[in-house]
N, C-alpha and C positions, 0 to 999 in steps of 0.2 A: 284142534278139535273143539267144537261147539258144545255146550253144555246145555241139555233140556232137563227141567225139572217137573216133575208131575207128581201130584199128591190127590189120593182118592177120597172119596166122601167118606162118614163114620160119624157124624154128630160129635158129640163131646169127647169121643176118642182120639179126635185131631190134636189135644193136649200131649198124646205119645211121640208123633213125629217131631212135635215142637220141642220136646225135651230131646229128641235126639240130635236134631238140628243144631240146638244151641251147644251142645258139646262139641259137635262138628264144628261150629264157626270158631270155637276156641282153640281147636286143632289146626285151623287151615292157616294161621299165622299171617303175620305183616298185616295184621288188622283186615284180613279179607272176612266177605260174609258171602252167604247164599245168594244175596241179591248182588252181589258184584262179581262173584263168578259165575253165576247162573245166564245164560243167554237168551232164554224162553222159558216160561213157565206156564203149565195147566193145572187146573184144579177143579174137581168136583165137589159140590156140596161142601161141607165144612175145608175140602180142600183147596176152593174157589177163595175162601179167606185167606188162608195162607199163601196160596200163589200171588192174589191180588198185593197181600201186605209185602211179599218179597220184592215183586216188581216195582212197588212203589217205593224200594230201599229201606223198608222196616227189617231190624236185626231178628233172629229167631228170638231172643231173649225179649225184645218188644213183644211179639205176637205171644208168646206164651205167659208173659203176665197179663196180655189182653184176654186171653182165655182163662185163666184163673180166676181174673176178677169177674168175670162176666157170666161165666155159664150157669150159675145158678138164678141168675135174672134172666137169662133167654130163656130157660127151660122152665118157663111158668105155666102150670096147669089151669087149664079153663074148666069149667063144670062138667062133672062127670054125665051130667043130662044130654050133653051133645052129642054123646054116642049115637043117640036115637034120631038125631036130625039128619037133614039132607046134606047138610056142609060140616062134616064129621073132623076134626082135626084136636091133639091132644094139647098142645101148647099154643099161646098167644104169640104171635111174631113182633107184637109191638116194639119190645126191648130191642131184639136183634136189628130190627129195621132202622132205629135209634142210633146204635151203636154202630152199624155200619154207614150211617149217614155221615156219622162225626169223624170216622175214620177214612174213609173212602170220598173224598168230596169231589175228585176230578172226573172227567169224562173217559171215555174209553180211548179216544183218539190221543189221550194225552201221554198212554203209557209208551214208555223210551224203547222197550224192548217187547218182542211179541208174546201175548199172553191169549190163553183161550180157556173158556169158562162154559162149559156144558149146561143147558137148560134144555126143558124139554116144553114146546111149545103146544100148549092144548088146543088152539083154534086157530091153527095155522095149515096152509097146504103141507108141510111136513112137520113131523112133532120133533125131530134133531135140531137145535138149535145150538148153535157154538157162539158165544159172544167174544167178538175180538177187536181189534183196533178200529175195523172197518165199521163198526158200530156207532162212530163218530160222538154225536155229542148223546149218548145214551151215558147217563150217571154208572160210574162205576159200582156203587152200591146197590144199583138196581140189578145190574147183572148177577152179582154176588147174592142177592136176597133170593132171585128166582131161582139159582142152583142151588139153595138151602133150602128150599120149600118142600121136604119130604112128604109124601103123603102120609095120613092119618097122625103125622108128628106136627105139621105144621100147614096151615092155609095156603092154598094157592095165591099168587100174586099178578095183579093187575094194572096195565096202564092204557091211558088213552094216547095213540100214538099215530099221525099222520092221518085223523080220521077214523081209527079203526080202535077197537077193545082188543087188547091181548092179554092172554091169561097164560101164564108159566108154572109149571112145577119142577122138582127136584131134577137135575141133570141125571142122577143117577140111575133114572127109571131105564136110561138106554147106554150110558156111556160113565158107571161110576168109578172106574180107573180111565181116567183120560189120556192114558199114555200114548193110545193110536191116534188120538185126535192130534195131540201134541206132534207125532212122528210123521203123521199124513199131512199136516199142514205146513211143517218145516222144509220138508224135502223139497217141494215145489221149488225153493228160493236156492239159488247158486251158491249162496253162501253157507248152507246146511248140507246140501247134498253131498254124499259121500264123507261128510265131516259133522258128524252129528253122534253123541252119547247121552244116553238118557238115565238118570237116575229116578225111581220111581218108589214113592212111599205108599206102602198098603195100610192105611189108617186102622183097617178093621183086623188086622193082625191074621196069622195062619192059625186057623182052629179047625176042628173037627165040627160037623154041622151038628146042631141042637136035636135032641128028639122034638118030634112033631105030637104035641100031646092036646092042643084045642084046634080042633078040625071045622069051628065055625067059620063063617065067612071073614070075620075080622079075624080069626086065627090063623087061616092060611094066607089072609092079605100080608098080617106080622110076619109069618115065617118066611115067605117069599122075599119080601123087601130086606127083612133083617139078614136071611142065610144066603139067599140064591143071587139077588140083584148083585150083591156085594162081590160074588164069585166070578163076575163075568170080566172083571180084570185080568184072570187068567189067561185067556184068550188074545187079550190084548199084548201080554206081556210074551207071548209065543210068537205073534205075529211081528212085532217090533224086533224081536231077537232075528227073525228070519230075514227080515228086510235090512237091519242094520249089522248085523253080525251079533253072536251069541255075547261075545266079549264087551260090547258098547252098550248093553243093556242090564244095569242092576237092578233088581226090584228087592226092597226092602221090607221085610215082615217077620215079626219076632213070633216064634211058635208058641202058642198056647194050648190049655188042654180043654178051654171051653170057650165059649162066645161071650163077649160082654157088650151089655147092652149101651145102644149110642146115648141113652138119655138118663143113665143111672149116674148120679152125681156122687155117690158114695165110692167109686172105683175109681175116681179121676185120680187120686193119688197112686194108686195100685197101678193103674194104666202107665202112668210117669214113670214109675220104678220100674217096669216090664221093659220099655225102651232104653231106659239109663243101662241095664245091665246088659241088654242088646248092643247098645253101644261099645261096651267093654268087649263083646265077641268080635265084633266085625268094624269097629271104628276105624282100624289101620288101614283097612282094605278100601274102606269109602273114599279116605281121605286119599288114597293112591289113586283112584278109580278118578278123582276130581282133578288132581294136581299134575298128574305123568300123563304125558302124550304115548298111547298106545304105539306099538311096533307095528308096522304097515309088512 
């Protein structure tokens, strides 16, 4: 069976799945990593960083440290007066861009395995953009940066490309969980058709929705983005299971009693610990899912 790995968006909460992944890699044995056992990858927003890193051969340990060392610098607030401007965003993406350029210097065509990165095309004929190997000379860092540009958190990103100005924002606007992007892209190929299992990491975790207390336009926007855009992945899970068989799709999401803010630096260690304890509960099942060939 071929193994696809999908990672949702969730900002700084991406530290959680990476803690789970580095313990998983330690248990896979024979120096196996998710980069080596994974046959295809998809990631949205913060998940695009993880997916691109794995596709380039990085270990979960390396990616975990990359997050741990850089998150406080990535979420650097801009002036609060910007909230009244016509171009509002909370954080300067300068450091994020620099970090991505340093770590993902290759072009999209240089991926050795299929990789799919959803973004939102703001001035194209269609808003749904999925970066992949077909995007040739597009730098990997640009595809990831575009997917990470969550509205109200980071500014949009743009480039001059073939005589046109292209503007992008976060892929989570339409595919926060890219599990169906991954499944639908792969089943077209003979090597994956009727031969695919997917493991999906839900970065935002499984929590009851928070109470809506701020009904201003900003409050509604934040509530929808933080609470409901992230939940669109549930429909993808059901569709993937219907298409591939329920035993061939595993969605990982620890249950928590409250939502965790994607830009809160004070809860990074707590989120890492939640996923660490979650691994104690389901780790053996995940290893089995990855390493054992299912019965037909």
